[in-house]
Residue frames as a rotation matrix with the C-alpha (Angstrom) as fourth column:
MET 1
-0.672 0.665 0.326 99.15
-0.031 0.414 -0.910 130.04
-0.740 -0.622 -0.258 108.13
GLY 2
-0.980 0.169 0.105 97.48
0.126 0.116 0.985 131.11
0.154 0.979 -0.135 105.12
PHE 3
-0.354 0.928 0.121 93.76
-0.474 -0.289 0.832 130.92
0.807 0.237 0.541 104.57
ASP 4
-0.165 0.203 -0.965 93.57
0.664 0.746 0.043 128.50
0.729 -0.634 -0.258 107.65
GLY 5
-0.875 -0.263 -0.406 93.82
0.483 -0.500 -0.718 131.47
-0.015 -0.825 0.565 109.90
LEU 6
-0.651 0.701 0.291 90.48
-0.333 -0.609 0.720 132.77
0.682 0.372 0.630 108.78
VAL 7
0.228 0.758 -0.612 88.65
0.250 0.562 0.789 130.27
0.941 -0.332 -0.061 110.98
GLU 8
-0.262 -0.371 -0.891 90.62
0.940 0.112 -0.323 131.53
0.219 -0.922 0.319 114.07
LEU 9
-0.806 0.004 0.592 89.15
-0.049 -0.997 -0.059 134.98
0.590 -0.077 0.804 113.97
PRO 10
-0.812 0.574 -0.105 86.64
0.192 0.093 -0.977 135.79
-0.551 -0.814 -0.186 116.63
ALA 11
-0.466 0.704 0.535 83.14
0.803 0.083 0.590 135.68
0.371 0.705 -0.605 115.52
THR 12
-0.696 0.073 -0.714 82.30
0.428 -0.756 -0.495 139.32
-0.576 -0.650 0.495 115.83
GLY 13
-0.155 0.702 -0.695 80.07
-0.643 -0.605 -0.469 139.84
-0.750 0.374 0.546 112.90
SER 14
0.802 0.556 0.217 78.40
-0.152 0.542 -0.826 138.40
-0.577 0.630 0.520 109.74
ALA 15
0.607 -0.586 -0.537 81.60
-0.755 -0.213 -0.621 139.09
0.249 0.782 -0.571 107.64
VAL 16
-0.398 -0.803 0.443 83.60
-0.908 0.415 -0.064 136.86
-0.132 -0.427 -0.894 109.84
HIS 17
0.061 0.552 0.831 81.02
-0.309 0.803 -0.510 134.12
-0.949 -0.226 0.219 109.73
LEU 18
0.921 0.360 -0.151 80.99
-0.217 0.150 -0.965 134.33
-0.325 0.921 0.216 106.02
SER 19
0.244 -0.911 -0.333 84.72
-0.895 -0.080 -0.438 134.18
0.373 0.406 -0.835 105.78
SER 20
-0.502 -0.452 0.738 84.94
-0.715 0.697 -0.059 131.26
-0.487 -0.557 -0.673 107.99
LEU 21
0.465 0.730 0.500 82.18
-0.219 0.642 -0.734 129.52
-0.858 0.232 0.459 105.94
TYR 22
0.974 -0.095 -0.207 84.08
-0.199 0.089 -0.976 130.02
0.112 0.991 0.067 102.63
ALA 23
0.247 -0.961 0.122 87.62
-0.943 -0.210 0.259 129.65
-0.223 -0.179 -0.958 104.01
LEU 24
0.319 -0.032 0.947 87.26
-0.128 0.989 0.077 125.86
-0.939 -0.146 0.311 103.63
ALA 25
0.971 0.165 0.174 87.47
0.158 0.107 -0.982 126.27
-0.180 0.981 0.077 99.91
PHE 26
0.761 -0.633 0.141 90.91
-0.453 -0.673 -0.584 127.79
0.465 0.381 -0.799 100.16
ARG 27
0.414 -0.560 0.718 92.60
-0.774 0.198 0.601 125.28
-0.479 -0.804 -0.352 102.41
PRO 28
-0.265 -0.523 -0.810 94.97
-0.860 0.508 -0.046 122.77
0.435 0.684 -0.585 100.90
ARG 29
-0.916 -0.160 0.369 94.03
-0.336 0.807 -0.485 120.26
-0.220 -0.568 -0.793 103.48
THR 30
0.015 0.998 0.064 90.48
-0.655 0.058 -0.753 120.28
-0.756 -0.031 0.654 102.28
TYR 31
0.552 0.138 -0.822 91.55
-0.827 0.213 -0.520 118.87
0.104 0.967 0.232 98.97
SER 32
-0.626 -0.723 -0.293 93.97
-0.593 0.685 -0.424 116.38
0.507 -0.091 -0.857 100.52
ARG 33
-0.647 0.464 0.606 91.03
-0.341 0.535 -0.773 115.05
-0.683 -0.706 -0.188 102.55
ILE 34
0.460 0.761 -0.458 89.01
-0.794 0.122 -0.595 114.75
-0.397 0.637 0.661 99.40
PHE 35
-0.003 -0.540 -0.842 91.82
-0.795 0.512 -0.325 112.66
0.606 0.668 -0.431 97.97
TYR 36
-0.832 -0.240 0.500 91.86
-0.527 0.625 -0.576 110.49
-0.174 -0.742 -0.647 101.19
LEU 37
-0.087 0.923 0.374 88.16
-0.462 0.295 -0.836 109.78
-0.882 -0.246 0.401 100.70
LEU 38
0.579 0.286 -0.763 88.65
-0.812 0.123 -0.570 108.88
-0.069 0.950 0.303 96.97
ILE 39
-0.296 -0.710 -0.639 91.49
-0.646 0.642 -0.413 106.51
0.703 0.291 -0.649 97.52
GLY 40
-0.527 0.056 0.848 89.65
-0.798 0.310 -0.517 105.03
-0.292 -0.949 -0.119 100.42
LEU 41
0.619 0.727 -0.298 87.69
-0.762 0.464 -0.452 102.90
-0.190 0.506 0.841 97.86
PRO 42
0.520 -0.492 -0.698 90.65
-0.282 0.672 -0.684 100.88
0.806 0.553 0.211 96.45
LEU 43
-0.499 -0.753 0.429 92.57
-0.646 -0.007 -0.764 101.05
0.578 -0.658 -0.483 99.77
GLY 44
-0.194 0.608 0.770 89.55
-0.887 0.227 -0.402 99.73
-0.419 -0.761 0.496 101.69
LEU 45
0.749 0.421 -0.511 89.00
-0.622 0.711 -0.327 96.95
0.226 0.563 0.795 99.00
PHE 46
0.050 -0.833 -0.551 92.59
-0.249 0.524 -0.815 95.72
0.967 0.178 -0.182 99.62
PHE 47
-0.672 -0.218 0.708 92.37
-0.723 -0.011 -0.690 95.90
0.158 -0.976 -0.150 103.39
THR 48
0.126 0.841 0.527 89.00
-0.871 0.348 -0.348 94.14
-0.476 -0.415 0.776 103.54
THR 49
0.693 0.093 -0.715 89.83
-0.538 0.727 -0.427 91.47
0.480 0.680 0.554 100.88
PHE 50
-0.320 -0.932 -0.172 93.17
-0.393 0.296 -0.870 90.64
0.862 -0.211 -0.461 102.60
THR 51
-0.716 0.009 0.698 91.54
-0.697 0.044 -0.716 90.43
-0.037 -0.999 -0.025 106.12
LEU 52
0.371 0.889 0.267 88.44
-0.867 0.435 -0.244 88.52
-0.334 -0.140 0.932 105.19
THR 53
0.512 -0.190 -0.838 90.53
-0.557 0.669 -0.492 86.07
0.654 0.718 0.236 103.24
ALA 54
-0.591 -0.804 -0.071 92.92
-0.345 0.331 -0.878 85.47
0.729 -0.494 -0.473 106.00
LEU 55
-0.471 0.463 0.750 90.21
-0.841 0.019 -0.540 85.30
-0.265 -0.886 0.381 108.64
SER 56
0.537 0.815 -0.218 88.13
-0.843 0.508 -0.178 82.78
-0.034 0.279 0.960 106.67
VAL 57
0.269 -0.593 -0.759 91.14
-0.335 0.681 -0.651 80.53
0.903 0.429 -0.016 105.92
GLY 58
-0.694 -0.619 0.368 92.22
-0.492 0.034 -0.870 80.68
0.526 -0.785 -0.329 109.46
ILE 59
-0.203 0.744 0.636 88.89
-0.937 0.042 -0.348 79.76
-0.286 -0.666 0.689 110.84
VAL 60
0.738 0.512 -0.440 88.30
-0.649 0.717 -0.254 76.80
0.185 0.473 0.862 108.45
LEU 61
0.298 -0.732 -0.613 91.79
-0.057 0.627 -0.777 75.40
0.953 0.266 0.145 108.89
ALA 62
-0.033 -0.344 0.938 92.01
-0.908 -0.382 -0.172 75.97
0.418 -0.858 -0.300 112.59
PRO 63
0.810 0.384 0.444 91.03
-0.549 0.764 0.339 72.33
-0.209 -0.518 0.829 113.46
VAL 64
0.813 -0.581 0.030 94.08
0.550 0.751 -0.364 70.99
0.189 0.312 0.931 111.66
GLY 65
0.325 -0.715 -0.619 96.50
0.705 -0.253 0.662 73.59
-0.630 -0.651 0.422 113.16
ILE 66
-0.501 -0.556 0.663 97.43
0.856 -0.434 0.282 75.50
0.131 0.709 0.693 109.96
GLY 67
0.295 0.793 0.533 94.59
0.612 -0.585 0.532 77.83
0.734 0.169 -0.658 110.62
LEU 68
0.780 -0.133 -0.611 96.14
0.537 -0.357 0.764 78.90
-0.320 -0.925 -0.207 114.05
VAL 69
-0.344 -0.938 0.051 99.30
0.772 -0.251 0.584 79.89
-0.535 0.241 0.810 112.01
VAL 70
-0.275 0.378 0.884 97.06
0.738 -0.507 0.446 81.97
0.617 0.775 -0.139 109.54
LEU 71
0.683 0.730 0.037 95.17
0.523 -0.523 0.673 83.64
0.510 -0.441 -0.738 112.35
GLY 72
0.454 -0.614 -0.646 98.54
0.665 -0.248 0.704 84.53
-0.592 -0.749 0.296 114.01
ALA 73
-0.632 -0.618 0.469 99.74
0.762 -0.383 0.522 86.05
-0.143 0.687 0.713 110.89
LEU 74
0.101 0.776 0.623 96.38
0.610 -0.543 0.577 88.00
0.786 0.322 -0.528 110.65
ALA 75
0.754 0.213 -0.622 96.76
0.647 -0.409 0.643 89.11
-0.117 -0.887 -0.447 114.25
THR 76
-0.046 -0.889 -0.455 100.22
0.584 -0.394 0.710 90.53
-0.811 -0.233 0.537 113.46
GLY 77
-0.714 -0.237 0.659 99.46
0.699 -0.290 0.653 91.70
0.036 0.927 0.372 109.96
SER 78
0.348 0.904 0.249 96.30
0.832 -0.420 0.363 93.60
0.433 0.080 -0.898 111.04
TRP 79
0.581 -0.245 -0.776 98.52
0.448 -0.700 0.556 95.91
-0.680 -0.671 -0.297 113.09
ILE 80
-0.626 -0.775 0.083 100.80
0.469 -0.290 0.834 96.55
-0.623 0.561 0.545 110.12
LEU 81
-0.361 0.579 0.731 97.82
0.832 -0.154 0.533 97.34
0.422 0.800 -0.426 107.93
PHE 82
0.659 0.696 -0.286 96.29
0.743 -0.543 0.391 99.56
0.117 -0.470 -0.875 110.57
GLY 83
0.081 -0.749 -0.658 99.59
0.563 -0.511 0.650 101.26
-0.823 -0.423 0.380 110.92
ILE 84
-0.811 -0.374 0.450 99.59
0.564 -0.295 0.771 102.03
-0.155 0.879 0.450 107.18
GLU 85
0.226 0.924 0.307 95.90
0.834 -0.347 0.429 103.29
0.503 0.159 -0.850 107.37
ARG 86
0.615 0.010 -0.788 97.21
0.637 -0.596 0.489 105.61
-0.465 -0.803 -0.373 110.26
GLU 87
-0.417 -0.847 -0.330 100.05
0.446 -0.507 0.737 107.03
-0.792 0.160 0.589 108.30
VAL 88
-0.554 0.368 0.746 97.84
0.734 -0.206 0.647 107.64
0.392 0.907 -0.156 105.25
ALA 89
0.451 0.883 -0.129 95.42
0.834 -0.366 0.412 109.41
0.317 -0.294 -0.902 107.42
ILE 90
0.295 -0.487 -0.822 98.10
0.552 -0.615 0.563 111.66
-0.780 -0.620 0.087 109.10
LEU 91
-0.687 -0.643 0.339 99.46
0.609 -0.254 0.752 112.46
-0.397 0.723 0.566 105.65
LEU 92
-0.702 0.455 0.548 96.23
0.497 -0.238 0.834 113.37
0.510 0.858 -0.059 103.99
LEU 93
0.460 0.842 -0.283 93.66
0.769 -0.218 0.601 114.33
0.444 -0.494 -0.747 106.80
ARG 94
-0.461 -0.644 0.610 96.29
0.148 -0.734 -0.663 116.52
0.875 -0.215 0.434 108.39
THR 95
0.455 0.587 0.669 94.77
-0.587 -0.367 0.721 116.07
0.669 -0.722 0.178 111.85
ASP 96
-0.331 -0.715 0.615 96.01
-0.939 0.188 -0.287 114.68
0.090 -0.673 -0.734 115.16
ILE 97
0.670 0.437 -0.600 95.97
-0.378 0.896 0.232 110.89
0.639 0.071 0.766 115.37
ARG 98
0.612 -0.475 0.632 97.44
-0.677 0.098 0.729 109.15
-0.409 -0.874 -0.262 118.49
PRO 99
-0.337 -0.809 -0.481 100.40
-0.902 0.425 -0.081 106.90
0.270 0.407 -0.873 118.09
ILE 100
0.639 0.502 -0.583 99.77
-0.368 0.865 0.341 103.15
0.676 -0.004 0.737 118.06
ILE 101
-0.370 -0.621 0.691 100.90
-0.924 0.323 -0.205 101.10
-0.095 -0.714 -0.693 121.10
SER 102
0.060 0.377 -0.924 100.65
-0.568 0.774 0.280 97.53
0.821 0.508 0.260 120.10
PRO 103
0.931 0.296 0.212 100.17
-0.335 0.472 0.815 94.77
0.141 -0.831 0.539 122.54
LYS 104
-0.017 -0.995 0.093 103.24
-0.909 -0.023 -0.415 93.74
0.415 -0.092 -0.905 124.52
SER 105
0.728 0.105 -0.678 104.58
0.029 0.983 0.184 90.31
0.685 -0.153 0.712 125.52
ASP 106
0.874 -0.430 0.228 106.71
-0.256 -0.007 0.967 89.23
-0.414 -0.903 -0.116 128.59
SER 107
0.074 -0.906 0.417 109.27
0.341 0.416 0.843 87.77
-0.937 0.079 0.340 126.22
ASP 108
-0.072 -0.240 -0.968 110.91
-0.630 -0.742 0.231 89.02
-0.773 0.626 -0.098 123.00
ASP 109
-0.856 -0.353 0.378 110.50
0.032 0.692 0.721 85.87
-0.516 0.629 -0.581 120.95
MET 110
-0.848 0.440 -0.295 108.17
-0.449 -0.301 0.841 85.80
0.281 0.846 0.453 118.02
VAL 111
-0.542 0.625 -0.562 105.91
0.453 0.781 0.431 83.14
0.708 -0.021 -0.706 119.41
SER 112
-0.374 0.317 -0.872 105.16
0.882 -0.170 -0.440 85.10
-0.287 -0.933 -0.216 122.58
LEU 113
-0.839 0.184 -0.512 104.58
-0.204 -0.979 -0.016 88.25
-0.504 0.091 0.859 120.72
VAL 114
-0.716 0.640 -0.279 102.14
-0.217 0.175 0.960 86.53
0.663 0.748 0.013 118.28
LYS 115
-0.335 0.636 -0.695 100.27
0.829 0.550 0.104 85.13
0.449 -0.541 -0.712 121.33
ALA 116
-0.580 0.175 -0.796 100.06
0.522 -0.670 -0.528 88.53
-0.626 -0.721 0.297 122.91
TYR 117
-0.900 0.283 -0.330 98.58
-0.434 -0.623 0.650 89.93
-0.021 0.729 0.684 119.69
MET 118
-0.566 0.695 -0.442 96.01
0.050 0.565 0.824 87.17
0.823 0.444 -0.355 119.41
ARG 119
-0.417 0.316 -0.852 95.08
0.899 0.284 -0.334 87.62
0.136 -0.905 -0.403 123.11
SER 120
-0.859 -0.049 -0.509 94.45
0.214 -0.939 -0.271 91.30
-0.465 -0.342 0.817 122.82
PRO 121
0.121 0.983 0.139 90.84
0.695 0.016 -0.719 92.39
-0.709 0.183 -0.682 122.30
ARG 122
0.303 0.002 -0.953 92.18
-0.377 -0.918 -0.122 95.48
-0.875 0.397 -0.277 120.48
THR 123
-0.814 -0.571 0.101 93.75
-0.153 0.379 0.913 93.23
-0.560 0.728 -0.396 117.86
TRP 124
-0.590 0.674 0.445 90.23
0.776 0.625 0.083 91.81
-0.223 0.394 -0.892 116.90
PHE 125
0.401 0.637 -0.658 88.74
0.417 -0.767 -0.488 95.37
-0.816 -0.079 -0.573 117.01
THR 126
-0.315 -0.650 -0.691 91.46
-0.520 -0.491 0.699 96.28
-0.794 0.580 -0.183 114.48
VAL 127
-0.927 -0.075 0.367 90.57
0.202 0.724 0.660 93.24
-0.315 0.686 -0.656 112.35
LEU 128
0.005 1.000 0.002 86.84
0.845 -0.003 -0.534 94.28
-0.534 0.005 -0.845 112.58
TYR 129
0.344 0.052 -0.938 87.78
-0.159 -0.981 -0.113 97.82
-0.925 0.188 -0.329 111.44
LEU 130
-0.688 -0.637 -0.347 89.84
-0.473 0.032 0.881 96.40
-0.550 0.770 -0.323 108.45
VAL 131
-0.687 0.556 0.468 86.89
0.658 0.749 0.077 94.16
-0.308 0.360 -0.881 107.43
ALA 132
0.407 0.840 -0.358 84.53
0.685 -0.540 -0.489 97.32
-0.605 -0.046 -0.795 107.60
ARG 133
-0.401 -0.561 -0.724 87.10
0.018 -0.795 0.606 99.56
-0.916 0.230 0.329 105.73
PHE 134
-0.936 -0.039 0.349 85.73
0.351 -0.045 0.935 98.76
-0.021 0.998 0.056 102.27
PRO 135
0.059 0.985 0.163 82.04
0.945 -0.108 0.308 99.43
0.321 0.136 -0.937 102.91
LEU 136
0.376 0.096 -0.921 82.95
0.606 -0.778 0.167 102.52
-0.700 -0.622 -0.351 104.89
GLY 137
-0.599 -0.777 -0.197 85.30
0.177 -0.368 0.913 103.58
-0.781 0.512 0.358 102.09
ALA 138
-0.649 0.480 0.589 82.55
0.739 0.216 0.638 102.97
0.179 0.850 -0.495 99.48
ILE 139
0.408 0.859 -0.311 80.07
0.908 -0.418 0.036 105.06
-0.099 -0.297 -0.950 101.38
SER 140
0.116 -0.485 -0.867 82.57
0.333 -0.804 0.494 107.88
-0.936 -0.346 0.068 101.73
PHE 141
-0.858 -0.489 0.156 83.50
0.244 -0.121 0.962 107.72
-0.452 0.864 0.223 98.00
VAL 142
-0.379 0.757 0.532 79.90
0.872 0.101 0.478 107.75
0.308 0.645 -0.699 96.84
VAL 143
0.520 0.508 -0.687 78.91
0.751 -0.655 0.083 110.72
-0.408 -0.559 -0.722 99.12
THR 144
-0.178 -0.770 -0.613 82.09
0.252 -0.638 0.728 112.62
-0.951 -0.025 0.307 98.02
VAL 145
-0.927 -0.207 0.313 81.66
0.334 -0.076 0.939 112.13
-0.170 0.975 0.140 94.29
SER 146
-0.062 0.967 0.247 77.88
0.971 0.000 0.240 112.75
0.232 0.255 -0.939 94.43
ALA 147
0.551 0.320 -0.771 78.12
0.617 -0.778 0.118 116.00
-0.562 -0.540 -0.626 96.45
LEU 148
-0.314 -0.746 -0.588 81.02
0.009 -0.622 0.783 117.43
-0.949 0.240 0.202 94.45
GLY 149
-0.765 0.145 0.628 79.50
0.641 0.268 0.719 116.07
-0.064 0.952 -0.298 91.18
LEU 150
0.235 0.972 0.015 76.19
0.971 -0.234 -0.046 117.85
-0.041 0.025 -0.999 91.89
ALA 151
0.437 -0.132 -0.890 77.89
0.313 -0.905 0.288 121.06
-0.843 -0.405 -0.354 92.78
SER 152
-0.607 -0.793 -0.059 80.03
0.139 -0.179 0.974 120.98
-0.783 0.583 0.219 89.70
MET 153
-0.498 0.584 0.641 77.07
0.866 0.292 0.406 120.20
0.050 0.757 -0.651 87.45
LEU 154
0.570 0.792 -0.220 75.04
0.784 -0.604 -0.144 123.21
-0.247 -0.090 -0.965 88.83
THR 155
0.286 -0.490 -0.823 77.91
0.078 -0.844 0.530 125.56
-0.955 -0.215 -0.203 88.43
ALA 156
-0.812 -0.574 -0.106 78.70
-0.087 -0.061 0.994 124.50
-0.577 0.817 0.000 84.91
ALA 157
-0.045 0.916 0.398 74.97
0.522 0.361 -0.773 124.39
-0.852 0.173 -0.495 83.86
PRO 158
0.544 0.342 -0.767 75.32
-0.348 -0.739 -0.577 127.20
-0.764 0.580 -0.283 81.29
LEU 159
-0.400 -0.808 -0.433 77.96
-0.853 0.155 0.498 125.20
-0.335 0.569 -0.751 79.55
LEU 160
-0.879 -0.012 0.476 76.29
0.003 1.000 0.029 121.98
-0.476 0.027 -0.879 79.71
ILE 161
0.034 0.998 -0.056 72.90
-0.018 -0.055 -0.998 123.18
-0.999 0.035 0.016 78.50
GLY 162
0.234 -0.016 -0.972 74.28
-0.917 -0.336 -0.216 123.43
-0.324 0.942 -0.093 75.03
LEU 163
-0.687 -0.560 -0.463 75.33
-0.690 0.704 0.171 119.87
0.230 0.437 -0.870 75.03
THR 164
-0.633 0.524 -0.570 72.42
0.494 0.840 0.224 118.12
0.596 -0.140 -0.791 76.91
ASP 165
0.342 0.743 0.575 69.33
-0.333 -0.476 0.814 118.86
0.879 -0.470 0.085 78.89
ILE 166
-0.857 -0.499 0.124 69.74
-0.235 0.165 -0.958 118.75
0.458 -0.850 -0.259 82.63
ASP 167
0.274 0.906 -0.323 67.20
-0.076 0.355 0.932 116.66
0.959 -0.230 0.166 84.53
LEU 168
-0.639 -0.446 0.627 67.17
-0.586 -0.245 -0.772 117.15
0.498 -0.861 -0.105 88.23
GLY 169
-0.780 0.561 -0.276 64.18
0.620 0.753 -0.223 114.86
0.083 -0.345 -0.935 88.79
PHE 170
0.039 0.862 -0.506 61.89
0.798 -0.332 -0.504 117.64
-0.602 -0.384 -0.700 89.98
TRP 171
0.527 0.173 -0.832 63.03
-0.231 -0.913 -0.336 120.16
-0.818 0.369 -0.441 87.38
HIS 172
0.377 -0.327 0.866 63.85
0.811 0.568 -0.139 119.54
-0.447 0.755 0.480 83.72
VAL 173
0.189 -0.304 -0.934 66.15
-0.130 -0.950 0.283 122.36
-0.973 0.068 -0.219 82.62
GLU 174
0.318 0.004 0.948 66.00
0.862 0.415 -0.291 123.09
-0.395 0.910 0.128 78.91
LYS 175
0.800 0.033 0.599 66.48
0.344 -0.844 -0.413 126.83
0.492 0.536 -0.686 78.50
LEU 176
-0.154 -0.954 0.259 69.63
0.480 -0.301 -0.824 129.04
0.864 -0.003 0.504 79.00
TRP 177
-0.172 0.066 0.983 68.12
-0.624 -0.780 -0.057 131.36
0.763 -0.623 0.175 81.66
GLU 178
0.901 0.418 0.122 67.19
-0.355 0.543 0.761 128.26
0.252 -0.728 0.637 83.77
ALA 179
0.445 -0.827 -0.345 70.83
0.686 0.562 -0.462 127.08
0.575 -0.032 0.817 83.38
PHE 180
-0.341 -0.652 0.678 71.97
0.076 -0.738 -0.671 130.42
0.937 -0.177 0.301 84.81
LEU 181
0.447 0.648 0.617 69.68
-0.683 -0.199 0.703 130.03
0.578 -0.735 0.353 87.67
LEU 182
0.938 -0.138 -0.319 71.37
0.244 0.915 0.322 126.85
0.247 -0.380 0.891 88.49
ALA 183
0.082 -0.969 0.232 74.75
0.536 -0.153 -0.830 128.46
0.840 0.192 0.507 88.10
LEU 184
0.055 -0.022 0.998 73.86
-0.514 -0.858 0.009 130.96
0.856 -0.513 -0.058 90.75
ILE 185
0.725 0.319 0.611 73.29
-0.688 0.301 0.660 128.17
0.027 -0.899 0.437 93.41
GLY 186
0.729 -0.526 -0.438 76.24
0.160 0.753 -0.638 126.20
0.666 0.395 0.633 92.22
PRO 187
-0.280 -0.925 0.258 78.98
-0.116 -0.234 -0.965 127.83
0.953 -0.300 -0.042 94.43
PRO 188
-0.073 0.284 0.956 76.93
-0.994 -0.099 -0.046 127.82
0.082 -0.954 0.289 97.71
THR 189
0.859 0.513 -0.005 76.30
-0.512 0.858 0.040 124.22
0.025 -0.032 0.999 96.98
ALA 190
0.421 -0.830 -0.365 79.94
0.186 0.473 -0.861 123.49
0.888 0.295 0.353 96.43
ILE 191
-0.388 -0.540 0.747 80.81
-0.628 -0.439 -0.643 125.12
0.675 -0.719 -0.169 99.76
LEU 192
0.358 0.633 0.686 78.20
-0.921 0.362 0.146 122.88
-0.156 -0.684 0.713 101.52
ALA 193
0.923 -0.040 -0.383 79.57
-0.108 0.928 -0.358 119.88
0.370 0.371 0.852 99.78
LEU 194
-0.117 -0.993 0.021 83.16
-0.112 -0.007 -0.994 120.72
0.987 -0.119 -0.111 100.90
HIS 195
-0.300 -0.024 0.954 81.88
-0.940 -0.161 -0.300 121.09
0.160 -0.987 0.025 104.55
LEU 196
0.737 0.658 0.154 80.19
-0.674 0.733 0.091 117.68
-0.053 -0.171 0.984 104.13
VAL 197
0.636 -0.606 -0.477 83.22
0.060 0.656 -0.752 116.05
0.769 0.450 0.454 102.78
ASN 198
-0.310 -0.783 0.539 85.36
-0.471 -0.366 -0.803 117.66
0.826 -0.503 -0.255 105.48
ALA 199
0.064 0.423 0.904 83.07
-0.997 0.056 0.044 116.25
-0.032 -0.905 0.425 108.17
ILE 200
0.951 0.242 -0.192 83.28
-0.275 0.946 -0.171 112.81
0.140 0.215 0.966 106.71
ALA 201
0.265 -0.962 -0.073 87.02
-0.016 0.072 -0.997 113.08
0.964 0.265 0.004 106.63
LEU 202
-0.446 -0.393 0.804 87.22
-0.765 -0.299 -0.571 114.05
0.464 -0.870 -0.167 110.30
ALA 203
0.620 0.694 0.366 84.72
-0.780 0.595 0.195 111.22
-0.083 -0.406 0.910 111.22
ASN 204
0.778 -0.408 -0.478 87.34
0.026 0.781 -0.624 108.89
0.628 0.473 0.618 109.69
SER 205
-0.239 -0.942 0.235 90.07
-0.148 -0.204 -0.968 110.26
0.960 -0.266 -0.091 111.82
ARG 206
-0.132 0.244 0.961 88.00
-0.987 -0.123 -0.105 110.04
0.093 -0.962 0.258 114.97
LEU 207
0.892 0.434 -0.128 87.10
-0.422 0.899 0.114 106.41
0.164 -0.048 0.985 114.23
ILE 208
0.341 -0.842 -0.419 90.90
0.181 0.496 -0.849 105.64
0.923 0.213 0.321 113.98
ASN 209
-0.470 -0.540 0.698 91.58
-0.526 -0.464 -0.713 107.42
0.709 -0.702 -0.066 117.19
LEU 210
0.411 0.760 0.503 88.71
-0.901 0.257 0.349 105.53
0.136 -0.597 0.790 118.85
LEU 211
0.862 -0.103 -0.496 90.53
0.067 0.994 -0.090 102.26
0.502 0.044 0.864 118.11
ILE 212
-0.130 -0.991 -0.010 93.77
0.244 -0.022 -0.969 103.61
0.961 -0.129 0.245 119.61
GLU 213
-0.023 0.171 0.985 92.35
-0.661 -0.742 0.113 105.48
0.750 -0.648 0.130 122.59
PRO 214
0.868 0.496 0.016 91.55
-0.259 0.426 0.867 102.54
0.423 -0.757 0.498 124.89
GLU 215
0.356 -0.814 -0.459 95.24
0.769 0.534 -0.350 101.92
0.531 -0.229 0.816 125.29
ARG 216
0.855 -0.076 -0.513 96.81
0.349 -0.649 0.676 103.94
-0.384 -0.757 -0.528 128.16
HIS 217
0.640 -0.670 0.376 99.60
0.294 -0.239 -0.925 106.15
0.710 0.703 0.044 126.67
PRO 218
-0.099 -0.738 -0.667 102.85
0.995 -0.052 -0.090 107.01
0.032 -0.672 0.740 128.49
ALA 219
0.596 0.245 -0.765 103.24
0.432 -0.900 0.048 110.46
-0.676 -0.359 -0.643 129.81
GLY 220
-0.142 -0.630 -0.764 104.38
-0.362 -0.685 0.632 112.97
-0.921 0.366 -0.130 127.18
SER 221
-0.554 0.002 0.833 103.09
0.671 0.594 0.445 110.82
-0.494 0.805 -0.330 124.24
GLU 222
-0.972 0.185 0.147 101.44
0.000 -0.620 0.784 112.44
0.236 0.762 0.603 121.24
LYS 223
-0.460 0.880 -0.123 97.91
0.142 -0.063 -0.988 113.63
-0.877 -0.471 -0.096 121.59
């Protein structure tokens, strides 16, 4: 169980609270979640670009029939992309995410299956998620880089002061003793940044689960 077990200790004193607070820095999954948020920018760009392009072409060409084919391909492809998103989230977020149960049709032929996908409201909620994936990924990326970058800068202030002045907006650091003051608050800031990033990662997994949750799962399915 390693360091993850620290958070399972009963909160019987300040030492336990402190260990629980700092344990996040020693969990491998913390850094895999950071990686998930960082790759969310290029991954989201691909998902959003593909989905918006297919949706736009489908709507524009719908009157001539070709657009319906494109929209049918989008309805099917959106579940494939969402499945990829789910697998990446399971691998890197290391949290429980429900299995996807895609829309079912009465017949096994491709046309009936595509129609079932297109008629399902959950398909278009999935499309909406894929369209929003880039802005959501961009926000997560900026917050992650900013929070961890600030913590790194504060911690390394004594080394940076010899290379350049440090301007925090409200405090222009020019002297070495000032840099050491910043270095003292660097580690606590880093811990807070890790907790913030961890919360954002978990919010992403909850959003994915939210899209899956409306479907009733068979008994004994993964929770």
